[in-house]
N, C-alpha and C positions, 0 to 999 in steps of 0.2 A: 306560614305560607312561603314557598320558595320564591326566589327572585324571578324565575321563569314564569310562575303562575301570576305573580304580581304584574308583570309586563303584559301578559295576555289579557288580564282583567282591565288594566288601565288603558290599553290601546283604543277601544271603542269610545271611551270617555274623552280622550285626547282628540280623536277625530271629530267628535261632536262639538267640542269646544272650538276647534279651528273653523268648523263650518259656520257656527254662530258669529264668530268674530270677523269672518271675512266680509268685505263690502259687497253690497248687492251689485249684480252686473248692470252696466249702463246700456240701455236699449236705445237703438237709433229711432229717431222720430219718424212716424209714418207720413209726415207732411200734412196731416189733417188739422193740427193744432195751430196755435198762434205763435209758435216758435219759442226760442229760449228766452231766458230772463236777462241776467246780467251780461252774459257772454254773447259771442256771435251766434246767429241762428243759421243752421245749415239745413239744406233740404227745402222743399216747397213748404211755405208757411203763409198763413194769412197775414201775420204781422209784417213779414218782409214785403209781400205784395202790396199791402196797404201803404207801407212807407214809400215805396217807389211811385205808386200812383199819386200819393200826396205831393211828392216832390215835383212830379210832372204837372199836376193840375194847378197847384198854387204857384209854381214857378211860371207856368204859362200865363196865368192871370197877371202876375207882376210884369212879365215881359211885354204884355199887351199894353201896359201903361207907359212904357218907355217911348221916347221919340223914335220914329220908325227907323232912323239910320242906326240906332243902337240896339234895336230889337233883336236882330239876328244873333249878335254875339251874346246877348242875354240868354237866348235859347241854348246857345252852345254850353253855357255854364249850367243850365238846368239839366241838360242831358249828361253832362259830366258828373254832376252830383248824383243823378239817378243811377248811372252805371256804376259809380263807386260804391253804392249801397250793395251791389251784388258781387263785388270782388271776393273771390275765394269760395263762393257758393256754387258748386258744380251744377246743381239743379237748375240754376238760372243762367248757365253759361251762354246759351243762345240769345237770351234776352239782354244780357250784358253786352254781347257783341253787337246786337242790333242798335242799342242805345249809343254805344261808342262809335258806331258807324255814322250816326246822325251828327254826333259831336265833331268827328273828323271832317265830314263834308261841310259843316258850317264853318269850322275853323279855316278850311281851305278857301271857301268862297268869300268869306269876310276878308281874308288876307289879300286875295286877288283884287278886291274892290274897295280896299281901305281908303278912307278920306283923310289924307294927311293934313288937311287944312283945319280940321276940327279936333278938339282935345278928346281924350278918352273920358269916359263917364264912370265914376266910382259908385259902388253900392256895397257897403260893408267891406268884405274882403275881396269882392269881385270888381274887375275892371272891364268895362265894355268898350270895344273898339267900333268907331263909326264907319259906315260904308258911304260911298258917294251917293248923294240923293238921286242922281240919274241912274244909278245901278240898282236901286231898290227893287224894281220889278224883276230884274234878272236874278238877284239874290233870293228874292221871295220864291221864285219858281224852283230854284235849287233846294231851298229849305223844305218846301212842300213836297218835292219829289223824294228827298231823303226821308222825311217822316212817313210818307206813303210806303216806301220800301221797307222801313222798319216795321210798320204795321203789318205788312204782308208776311214778313218773316215770323212775327209773333203769332199770327193767326194760323200759320202752318206748323205749329209746334206739335210734338208728339202727343198722343191722346192723354197720357197721364199728366201732361203739363198744361193742357188747354184751358182749364178753369182759371189758373193764375195768369198765364200768358195773355189770355183774352182780356183780362181786366187791365193789364198794362197797355195792350194794344188800343183799348178804348180811350185811355188817357192820352196816348200819342195822337189818336184821331182827333180828340178834342183840341189839342194844340194846333193841329193842321187846320181845322175848321176856323179856330180863333185867329190864326195867322192870316188866313185868306180874307176873312171878313174885316179884320182890323185894317187891312191895307186897301180896301175898296175906296173909291172916291168919296170923301166926306165921312167915311166910316159909317155908312148908313145902316148896315146890318147890326153893328155894335150898338148904335143909337137906338134902333128898334128893339133890340133885345133888352136894353136897359129900361125902355118905356114899358115893355110887356112885363118884365120882372117887377117893376115898381107897381104896376097895376094889380098884379096877382097878389102882392103882399098886402094890398088894401082890401082884398076880398075877404 
């Protein structure tokens, strides 16, 4: 067999071998799954949304247990951690900005009303700055307003993002409601909620 004929016969086999050996194409996630495993998860995903909601919910509960003068800076840390979870993920860019806006507003109002007569309060790697007791109502109004605005932004998201953004908005709303109730005189709503919860657990 001539060299030319050998090349003609071998060419299809070489092409087939190259096709088999080449890696499968990587397809972008459609956003409907739980996101990636070991690496960063990009696009809308249940795992990312759940993670942000968990940070906001559990963080809000812990902040509610802080003395009221430290509570607002505690929330600032919560919103920082939640926003950081979305860094680099364009699908959550509006959510990240909404959470960062809450963080910035809390940082500003805490700095403006800082109580220099009391020490900072440490929790793990976080440090909470106290506000003046007399400033608590003013700071609370600003915090609630910031959370309400973030909630509005999240609920006005594009249709393809509404399912995930609405879940984050619900967690922000829970923080807002908890913050309001925790600062009522005597904490009556929180006390009532605990009584009801304890009663339901016994049923």
